[in-house]
C-alpha positions in Angstrom: 0.0 0.0 0.0 1.2 3.5 -0.9 0.1 6.8 0.6 -1.1 9.5 -1.9 0.1 13.0 -0.9 -0.7 16.5 -2.3 2.6 18.4 -3.0 0.9 21.8 -2.3 -0.6 21.3 1.2 1.4 18.1 2.0 -1.7 16.3 3.1 -2.1 12.6 3.0 -5.2 12.0 0.9 -5.6 8.4 -0.2 -4.3 4.9 0.3 -3.4 3.3 -3.0 -4.4 -0.3 -2.9 -3.6 -1.6 -6.4 -1.1 -3.5 -8.4 2.5 -2.6 -9.2 3.4 -0.8 -11.3 0.9 1.8 -10.2 -2.4 1.9 -12.2 -4.3 5.2 -12.0 -7.8 3.8 -11.7 -10.3 5.4 -9.4 -11.1 2.1 -7.7 -7.5 1.8 -6.5 -7.6 5.0 -4.4 -9.3 4.9 -1.0 -9.9 8.2 0.8 -8.2 8.4 4.2 -11.2 10.4 5.7 -14.8 9.3 5.4 -15.9 12.9 4.4 -13.7 12.9 1.3 -15.4 11.5 -1.8 -14.3 8.3 -3.5 -12.8 9.2 -6.9 -14.9 8.1 -9.8 -13.7 7.2 -13.3 -13.4 10.3 -15.5 -13.3 12.8 -12.6 -10.8 15.7 -12.5 -8.0 15.0 -10.1 -7.8 17.5 -7.3 -6.9 17.7 -3.6 -10.0 17.4 -1.3 -8.1 19.5 1.3 -6.8 22.6 -0.6 -8.6 22.1 -3.9 -5.4 22.2 -6.0 -5.8 20.6 -9.4 -3.2 17.8 -10.1 -1.3 17.9 -13.3 1.2 15.1 -12.8 2.4 12.4 -10.5 5.7 11.3 -9.0 5.7 7.7 -7.8 8.3 7.3 -5.0 9.2 4.3 -2.8 6.2 4.3 -0.4 4.4 7.4 -1.7 2.5 8.7 -4.7 3.1 12.5 -4.8 0.5 14.4 -6.8 2.0 17.4 -8.6 0.3 20.8 -9.1 1.0 23.5 -11.6 2.6 26.8 -10.4 0.3 28.6 -12.9 -2.7 27.2 -11.0 -1.7 27.9 -7.4 1.6 29.7 -7.5 3.7 26.9 -6.1 4.9 23.4 -6.9 6.2 24.1 -10.4 5.7 20.9 -12.4 7.7 21.9 -15.4 6.7 20.6 -18.8 4.6 17.4 -18.8 
């Protein structure tokens, strides 16, 4: 299991419970708080804590770090994806 983290607010959001290598399917992401909605297929990816829109991802050893655009929130420059 990997923890999914927002790189803007550094909040732990989801538990990834899926196969390796990581498959970005909504059903593989379980919210860590009951008030956060379960992602649905086709939904925009955003942080339920700070509302930052995700534009990329960095898969690290035990974390999946969701990257935001500096143009969107003024921090966390993702470069060219």
